[in-house]
C-alpha positions in Angstrom: 85.0 55.3 109.6 84.3 56.3 105.7 84.9 53.2 103.5 83.6 52.4 99.8 80.9 51.1 101.5 79.5 54.6 103.0 80.6 56.7 100.6 77.9 56.7 98.0 76.0 59.9 99.8 79.7 61.5 99.2 79.5 60.5 95.5 76.1 62.1 95.6 77.2 65.5 97.0 79.5 66.0 94.4 77.3 65.5 91.9 74.8 68.0 93.1 78.0 70.6 93.6 78.5 69.9 89.9 75.4 71.4 88.9 76.2 75.0 89.6 78.6 74.9 86.6 76.2 72.9 84.4 72.9 72.6 84.6 71.5 75.6 86.5 73.4 77.5 84.7 71.8 76.2 81.5 68.3 76.5 83.3 69.3 80.0 84.1 69.5 80.4 80.4 65.7 79.5 79.8 64.7 82.4 82.4 64.0 86.0 82.2 67.7 87.2 82.7 66.6 91.1 82.4 70.3 91.2 81.0 72.3 89.3 83.3 74.6 86.6 82.0 73.3 83.5 82.8 77.0 82.1 84.1 77.0 85.1 86.8 74.3 83.2 89.1 77.0 80.9 90.4 78.7 83.9 92.2 75.9 84.0 94.4 76.9 80.5 95.8 80.4 82.7 96.6 78.7 85.1 97.9 76.9 83.2 100.7 80.2 81.3 101.5 82.1 84.5 102.2 79.3 86.3 103.9 78.5 82.9 106.1 81.2 81.4 106.8 83.0 83.6 109.2 79.3 83.9 111.1 79.5 80.1 111.4 83.3 80.1 112.4 83.2 83.2 115.0 79.3 83.0 115.7 77.7 79.9 115.6 80.5 77.9 116.6 81.7 79.9 119.4 78.1 80.3 121.0 77.6 76.4 120.5 80.6 75.7 122.2 79.6 78.3 125.2 76.1 76.3 125.9 77.8 72.9 125.2 76.0 71.9 122.7 77.8 69.2 120.6 78.2 69.8 116.9 80.7 67.1 115.9 82.1 66.5 112.2 79.6 64.0 111.6 76.9 66.1 112.1 78.0 69.3 109.9 78.1 66.8 107.3 74.9 65.8 107.7 73.3 69.3 107.9 75.8 70.1 104.7 73.6 67.4 103.0 70.8 68.3 103.5 71.2 71.8 102.9 72.1 70.7 99.2 69.0 67.9 99.0 66.8 71.5 100.0 68.4 73.5 97.2 68.2 70.6 94.6 65.0 70.7 96.0 64.3 74.3 94.8 66.3 73.4 91.2 63.4 71.0 90.7 60.7 73.3 91.7 62.1 76.0 89.6 61.8 73.7 86.6 58.8 72.7 87.1 57.5 76.6 86.8 59.6 76.7 83.9 57.8 74.0 82.4 54.2 75.5 83.3 55.1 78.8 82.0 55.1 80.1 78.3 55.7 80.7 75.6 57.3 77.4 75.0 56.7 75.0 77.9 58.5 71.8 78.8 60.7 72.6 75.9 62.2 76.4 76.4 63.6 77.8 73.6 62.3 75.2 71.2 59.3 75.9 70.1 57.4 78.1 67.0 56.7 80.7 69.6 60.5 81.6 70.8 62.1 82.4 66.7 65.4 80.7 66.4 65.5 80.2 70.3 65.0 83.9 71.0 62.4 83.7 73.7 62.7 82.3 77.3 60.1 81.1 79.1 58.2 83.8 81.4 60.2 82.9 84.7 62.0 85.6 86.5 65.8 84.1 86.8 65.3 86.3 90.6 64.0 82.2 91.0 67.3 80.8 91.5 68.4 82.6 94.4 66.9 80.2 97.0 69.4 77.3 95.1 72.8 78.8 94.9 71.9 80.0 99.3 71.4 76.5 100.3 74.1 75.8 98.1 76.2 77.6 99.7 75.2 77.2 103.2 75.9 73.4 102.4 79.0 74.2 101.5 80.0 76.4 104.9 78.9 72.7 107.4 79.7 70.4 104.8 83.1 71.2 103.2 85.2 71.7 106.1 83.6 68.7 108.3 84.2 66.1 105.7 88.2 67.1 105.8 88.3 67.7 109.4 86.5 63.9 109.8 88.7 62.4 107.2 92.0 63.6 109.4 90.6 63.2 113.2 88.9 59.3 112.6 92.0 58.1 110.2 94.6 56.2 112.1 98.0 58.1 111.6 99.2 56.0 109.0 96.1 56.2 106.9 95.5 59.9 107.5 96.5 60.6 103.9 94.9 57.9 102.2 91.9 58.7 104.0 92.2 62.1 102.7 93.1 61.5 99.1 89.8 59.0 99.0 88.0 62.2 100.1 89.1 63.6 97.0 88.1 60.6 94.7 84.9 60.8 95.8 84.9 64.2 93.9 86.2 62.6 91.1 83.6 59.9 91.5 80.7 63.0 91.2 82.4 64.1 88.4 82.1 61.2 86.3 79.2 60.2 87.6 77.7 63.7 86.1 79.0 62.4 83.0 77.3 59.1 82.9 74.3 61.4 83.6 74.3 63.4 80.4 71.8 62.1 78.4 69.2 62.9 81.0 70.7 66.6 81.2 67.8 68.0 78.3 64.2 68.6 78.1 61.8 67.4 79.2 63.7 65.4 81.7 65.4 68.2 84.0 62.5 67.8 86.3 62.7 64.3 87.5 66.8 65.0 87.3 66.5 67.6 90.2 64.1 65.4 91.8 66.0 62.4 91.7 68.9 64.5 93.1 67.2 66.0 95.6 65.3 62.4 96.8 68.9 61.0 97.1 70.7 63.9 98.9 68.3 63.8 101.5 68.6 59.8 101.8 72.8 60.9 102.1 71.8 62.6 104.9 69.8 60.6 106.7 72.6 57.3 105.8 75.7 59.5 106.9 74.2 60.5 110.2 73.1 56.8 111.0 76.4 55.1 109.6 78.9 57.9 111.1 77.7 59.2 114.1 79.5 57.4 116.6 82.1 59.4 115.8 83.2 61.2 119.2 86.3 62.9 118.3 86.6 67.0 116.9 83.3 67.8 119.1 83.8 71.1 119.7 83.9 71.6 116.1 86.8 74.2 115.6 89.3 72.5 113.3 88.6 72.5 110.1 86.6 75.5 110.3 
């Protein structure tokens, strides 16, 4: 069962999710957008969820059940966390490419070659697309499975409490994001994204190792 001792990966997951409406938007502002508003990019995440969730619900899960391949909540959570780690890895790669490109390199919009911050670095915002796609895929697997796990594995008298505890991990992720605000600036963003990717990968492995004894909800239907 989920306890405060093994909830850290869930806090890190929500911290990564919060990057969608904060740092990746700022990252896009330092890239060539070809007139596309930088705060429009996170919509790709929602589009990914809208397109792929029905495919998972009506295609992947029934196929796995037909093939008698178990896909319990813990496995789905771990897979979602792994996809989140890949998304943060892409974000780190994009940030590294920004820092390697002119005109301002590791200080985008903050050099004499960019008068009054008018010129972003020479990197297309299209490079961000995989970030939002992998973020969306991670949500499809992990978000419903987290609440399903909380409901199916908690004792009857603890179901509401454990559901609330899951919500609390989201709040803790937001609070941690606020605490890390001093690192959300150039030239430290590459290290920040890389640390999130590494932490999320360790979290995916940790969740699977700690919670894989779960045997309920193996059909992968509930919560999807």
